[in-house]
N, C-alpha and C positions, 0 to 999 in steps of 0.2 A: 504494500500500500504506500503510495507516495502522495504527499501533501505539499503544495506550494503556498507559502504565506506571502502574499503580494499586495502591498499597499496601493499599487496602481490600479487594481481592479475594484470597482464599486460594489460588487456583489460576490456571493459565494457561488462556486460552480462545481459540478460533479460530472465526470465523464459518462457519456451515454452508454458505452459498453459496460461499465461498472454497474450502472443502474439496471441494465438488462440482466447481467450475470446474477445480481443479488435479488432480482425480482421486486425492486422498489416501486411503490405506487407513485405515479406522476399525474400532474394536472396540466392540461393544455391552456394556453392563453394566447393573445394576439401576437406576442413576440417582439423581439428587438435584435439588433445586430451586436455581436460581441467580438472584440479583438482578443484572441486567445494567445497564450504565452509564446507560441511559435510564429507570431505575427500574421496569422490568417484571420480574416473576418468571417464569422459563421453566424447563421441564424439560430436563435434560441426561441423555441415555442412551447417548451415544457419545463416544469419545475417539480422537485420533490417537496411537498408542502411542510413536512416535519421530519427532519433527520437529526438524530442525536449523535454528537461527536464527543468522544472522551479521549483526552490527552493528559496522561498522568493523573493528577487530582482534579483537573478541570473538566467540566462537562458543559456542553452548549447544545441547545436545540434550536434549529432555525430552518429556513427554507433554502434550497440549493437549486440553482438553475442548471438544466441539463444541456450540455454541449459536447461535441466531439473534440477532445483535447488529447494531443499526442504526448506520450511520455509522462503524464501526470494524471492521477486519479481524482484529486480534489484541489481546487484553488480556493483558498480562504482570503477574501478581500477585505476592504475597509469595513464592510458590514460586520464581519467577525471581529476584526481588530478593535472596533468600537466597543464591543461587548467583552473583550478579553483584556482590558487594561491591567488587571491584577496578575496576569501570568508573567512569570519570569523564568529564567533558567532554560534547561534543555527540555523541549517538548517532544513527546512521543505519542503516536497514535496507538492507543491500547485496545479500544473496542469501539464499535459503533452499531447503531440499529435504528429502526424506524418505529416511531411511536404512533399509535392510533390517535386520531383527534377526539 
């Protein structure tokens, strides 16, 4: 599992192949264009409405937009960074799951 923490991205993103492999529930919306880490612009028309990410002692539940991202499973953007100000030190992805609404 790879996570890119990137303050240049305004939202959290998850790779479409990972969503499919894990059988995560997605919701469609009218969409927007996204510049992904490999400098391609892709369309985003789905999101995972409630995904819980656990890194060390920190846990966060938020929505993640679904895009095709090469070499990265998850991109944590400003949306996540704003909620994680208390985190310090070495972060590690220890578990994750989807919560029902």
